[in-house]
Structures are given as structure tokens and as C-alpha cells.
C-alpha positions in Angstrom: 160.8 61.6 126.8 161.0 64.2 129.6 160.7 67.8 128.5 162.6 70.5 130.3 160.7 72.7 132.7 160.0 76.2 131.3 158.2 79.3 132.7 156.1 79.5 129.6 152.6 80.9 130.2 150.0 80.8 127.5 148.6 84.2 126.5 145.5 85.3 128.5 142.2 85.3 126.7 141.0 88.8 125.8 138.3 88.7 128.4 140.7 88.1 131.3 142.5 90.9 133.0 146.1 90.7 134.2 146.7 89.9 137.8 147.3 92.9 140.1 150.9 94.1 139.9 151.8 91.5 137.2 153.7 94.2 135.2 155.6 95.1 138.4 156.6 91.5 139.0 157.7 91.1 135.4 159.8 94.3 135.6 161.4 93.2 138.8 162.2 89.8 137.4 163.7 91.3 134.2 165.8 93.7 136.1 167.1 91.0 138.5 167.9 88.7 135.6 169.8 91.5 133.8 171.8 92.3 136.9 172.5 88.6 137.5 174.0 88.3 134.0 176.8 90.7 135.1 177.1 90.0 138.8 177.2 86.8 140.9 175.3 88.4 143.8 172.5 90.9 143.3 171.3 92.9 146.4 168.3 95.0 146.9 170.6 98.0 146.7 171.7 97.0 143.2 168.0 96.7 142.1 167.1 100.1 143.7 170.0 101.8 141.9 169.0 100.3 138.6 165.3 101.3 139.1 166.4 104.9 139.8 168.5 104.9 136.6 165.6 103.6 134.7 163.2 106.2 136.1 165.7 108.9 135.1 165.9 107.7 131.5 162.5 106.3 130.7 160.3 108.4 128.4 157.0 106.4 128.7 154.9 107.5 131.7 153.2 104.1 132.0 156.6 102.3 132.3 157.8 105.0 134.8 154.7 104.2 137.0 155.6 100.5 136.9 159.2 101.2 137.9 158.1 103.6 140.6 155.7 101.0 142.0 158.5 98.4 142.1 160.9 100.9 143.8 158.3 101.9 146.4 157.6 98.3 147.2 161.3 97.5 147.6 161.9 100.6 149.8 159.0 99.5 152.1 160.5 96.0 152.5 164.2 96.7 152.6 165.7 97.4 156.0 167.8 100.6 156.4 171.6 100.3 156.2 173.2 100.6 159.6 
């Protein structure tokens, strides 16, 4: 019997710390998946707009920092529109 591939990761033991920027990777993946559920093609511009919307509405400062880090990273790597 072949089991389907899943992205399941076991929980980290209490003594291990999360990888650097793991929260940012998870946030970006979640945002991208949400956008893909309503659009066939998701661009960096779509993700940037969504991150700005989230930054404007989020109350939790920790979550805002995560969104801000993702946004800064995207803006560094996204070429300017011509």
C-alpha cells in the first residue's frame, strides 16, 4: 500500500528552537495558498497587496512583524515594474 505524500512535520521537541524565519515562510505559504484558491495565477504584486492589507488590519504586533519581514523580503527580490 502506497501512502500519499503529505507535508506533515512532527512537532519540534521543547528544547529545539524554530528555524530562522520559519514563521515568515509559513505566513508566505499560507497567503499564497489563500490567493491561489481564488486566482489561477498569483504574482508577487498580489502577495504584496495582501501583505499590506494584513498589516493595516492586524492587531497583534508579533504577527505584524512577521508580515513586515515577508513584505521587506519580497520587495528586495521583486524587480520594479517598468
